[in-house]
N, C-alpha and C positions, 0 to 999 in steps of 0.2 A: 376735411373730409372730402376726397375727392369723386366725381360723378361715373358712373358705369360707361363704359364706350362703346359702342357696335360700330363693328366695320360692313361694309358693303364690299361684295362682290360680282362683278357681272361680266361679257363682255359685249363690245361692239364690233361687229364684222361687217365690214365694206363688201357689197357684192356686186358693186358695179362698176369694175374694170372694164368688162368687154376684152374685145382684143390690143384696143389702142390704151390704155389703161389713161395717166392726164397726161397725152399727149396735148392737147388741147383743152380751153374751157368747157369745149362741147362736146369733147370726145368721150366722155363718160359719164355715167348713170351715179346720183347721187345716192341711190339703193343701197342699205344697208341693216344688219338684222340687229336687234336687241337680244341678250342672249340673259338670263339667271337660270342656274340649274334646277331643272324641275321642275319648269315651268313654260307656257307658251311661248313661242315666239315673238316678239313684237317686229312688224314689218316697219323701217324707218326711211325715209326720204329728208330733204330737204323741203320747207315751203316750198309751193309751186312757183311763189316770184323768184324761187332764187335758182331755176331749171330740176322739182324737185319734182315727184309723182305724186299727183293730187289723189290718190288712192292710199298711200302709205301716211303714217303720223311723222309729223313733222318736230324734231326737238322742244319748239318754242309750245308747240299744242301738248304735248308730253311734261313738261314744265307746267303750264298753266293745270294742266288735268293736278299736277301731285301737289300742287298747292289747296287746289278743291278738295283733294282726298284728305289730304292733313289735317283741313280744318272739321269737314267731315265727321271723321272718326277722333278728333278728340270730345268735337259737341257732342257726338252719342256718348261717348264714354262718361263727360261733365252729365248729361242730362238722366243717362242709367243711375246715377249717382246721387243726383240730386232727387229721383224719384222719380223724372219727368220720363211717362212714354209717350216716345217719338215712335210712330207707327208708318211714315215716311219720310225722304228726304231727297228732294232735288237740290242743283244748283245749275246756273246756267253761266259760268265765271266769263270775265271777258279781260284780255289784257292787251296792252297799249307798248308796242317796242318801236321805238326810234333806231332809225338807220341814219349814221351821219356820213356823208361826203366820202369821206374815206372807206364805207362801208364797214363799219365797226357799227355796232349798235347794242342797244341796253332797252330792256324792261324800263317803264317807267312807271308804272301803275298798272296793278290788277283789282279789279272788284267782283266779287263773292254776292251773289246771289241766290241766297239758300232760300228753300220753301220749305216749311216745317209741318205736317200735322203730326198732331199729338191725340193720345185715347182719351176721352171724356175725363171727366174730374173723376168718376167713380172710379177709374182704372188707375190712377196714380196723381200724382202733386197736381194743383192745380196749375197750369202753364199757360201764362201771358203774354204777349207783346215783350214785357217788360220783364220777366223771368227768361225767356230767350235771348232777349237782346244781351242781360247778362252771361249770360252761359256761353252766346256766341264771342262774347270780350274775352271774356277765360280759354276759350277755346281759341282764342288769335293770342295769347297769350303764351299759351302752353305749343302750339304748331312748331315742329321742328325745321319745316318749310320757310315759314313764314317768318319765325326769327334769323334764317340765314340770306335772306334777302335784303338789298338795302332802295328798295322802293316801297311808296306805300301797300299795304295791298287793305283794302276798303271792301266794307259787310254793308251789304245791302241787304237784308232780309224781307221776306213778305209777311206781311201781316200772319197770325199764327193761325192755322185752321185746327180745328176739330173734328178727331172724327166720332160720327153717331154711335151709342154704343149698341 
């Protein structure tokens, strides 16, 4: 039995040609737009280290965010299925990218640092650090993005916090 497939279609539109186009490395802007029908446009550029606009999102930042988003969404789904009532979730992910002398590069690791607040035990299943660690492990195993990368995605969750009833 084969699984379902999903196709994603978007547009990446370069907006930085100005008058000279790519006449030289410094003649053009790295500005671009990421467009998915019916959604707000994401203003992108390259990382400022590569002549990008620091006010716009870089592909590397969006990649890091996609890993954190995917993990969070799976975690919330699995917590809900386990009866754990999550009332807040934040993450401050970091990623390391190595650039080689010829200019090519790749991410070498990403660390997710989720902070989870759960409702008191009277409002849901008991949620201790071990329970949340198990849910984080299962979320990692299910995350479509983490399963697609060739480097470690590490989880360093903060101790669980319980919201007062």
